[in-house]
C-alpha positions, 0 to 999 in steps of 0.5 A: 618939341612940336605942340602936337607931341607935346599935347600927346605927352601930357594926355598920357601923364594926366591919364596916369595921374587921374586913373590912380589904380589903372594899369597901363601898356608898358614900352619896354619891361624890365626883369627884376630878381625874382623871389625873396632870395638874397641877391648876388653880392654885386647886385644893389637890389633885393626884390619880393612879391607883396600883393596885387595893386601896390601904389605907394610906401612910407618908412616909419622910423619910429617902428622900423617898418615900411607901410604900403597901400594897395587898391585893385580895379575901379570902383567899386573897389572891393580889394584894398590893403594897408600893409606893415612890411619888415624892411629887412626881410621884405615880408608882410607883418600885417594887413589891414582893410580900410572900412567898407563904405557901401555894404550892398556892393562891398566897396571899401575906402580904397587907399592910395597915397601914404605918409607916416607920422611918427610923432603921433604914430600914425599913418596918413592915406589918400582915398582917391576914389572917395575925394578923402584922406584918412588916418590909421594907428600905427600901433594896431592898424585901427581906422582913426578918422576920414576927412572929406572934401579932398577932390581926387586926393592924390598924395599926402605929406606930414610935417611933423615939426609943425603938426600939419598933414598936407594933401594934393586935390588933384580934382579941384586944384587944392593943397589942403592942410590938416591938423595931425593932433586934431584931424581938423582942416587947418588951411586950404589953398585953391589954384583955378586950373591947376592939377596938384599932384606930388608933395614935399614939405620943408619942415624947417620952414613949414612950407609945402610944395606941390607939382602942377601937372598940367601947369608945368610948374611948382606951387609953394605954399608958405605957412603964413602967406595968403597966396601961393607962389609959382615956380617953373618945372619941367614938362609934366611934373608929377612928383617932387622931392627936396634937397637936404637943405631945402634949397632945391627941388627935384621933379619927376617930369612924366611927359618929358621922361627925366628929372628937373633940378629947381633953385627954389630961391632963384625960381628956375630950372637949373638942370634937366636929366633924361631918366627914362620914359614915364617918369613918375615918381622922385625921392631924394636920398640925403646921405649921398645927396643922390635922387632916384626916379621911378620910370613907369614906362621904362621899368627902371629906377635911375640914380642921379647926381643932381649936382653933376646933372648926370645919371649915376646908375640905372636899376631894373625893376618890375614893370610899372615901378610906382613909387620910392621911399627912402631911409638911411641909404636905402630906397624901396620901389614898389611896382605894378608889375603883377610878376609875382608867382601868384600875380603879386606886384613887387617891392625892391630894395635898392642900396644907394649908399653905405 
């Protein structure tokens, strides 16, 4: 790959990461099943419209609900919601509005990234435009806290075993840990020049892994280490997931349009699998060992066998699939297609294993 091509791809990848709520032109638009009706027996995908501006989702096993975030437009963002979705029917059970930050403009503390803490029955969100993270009650959706000083907070992940919520500060190269009981900051690691984006945590060891989009690497932050460890990844890693045993990392490489399989002990990429243009998010399904990649520009979710390094299936979604959450053999992908009957973005339930 020429240096010019690499620079062009990297610039496009950074544009997606920075403009969290923006809409990009799509090279190829895929068509998913429309509406809420049941799919044909042979189809592993069920789709339904939710709301405009879908961004990420997270499954709560404690409450058997899927939480999603939405935010529409650029600052001042006045339309944003935290949705509670029934994973069986894909219908919205409740919608909660973030707090207003500017009564004069009507701007709200818009929510983007999301993770659930079932131990404390809370939902954590990143408020990217406000450089903060927030905590909500899963019981009634009430806003519990806003935690500042996370520059362009992009993603959040919860380590329930060690009572830590980690957030990535894309804007200043930080990875920040908060106590999930007290909401106080516990740890902050800053890597000068880095652009932390996706996050994954190994709850057994307490180590957190952040993709460095510009640095083509993974930043590993161990519980007791004062300095991070750097592990090579693919071209433009923007999202990361871990294998069930925590020994392997998977990165969605947006610039390359593929998946990298990374041996964390050896610190090297062992396989690179093309999945589709604009690979944006990755999730590992522990039952089958399969890995799913949302390819934003291609309009697909690709299923990969990471051991063989081969594509098992590719499912058409709406345009701009943005994020994937998995639970017990099922994946939930949200898009930013605007293809619902009233311009809503869609959610797609994908059967990965039985």
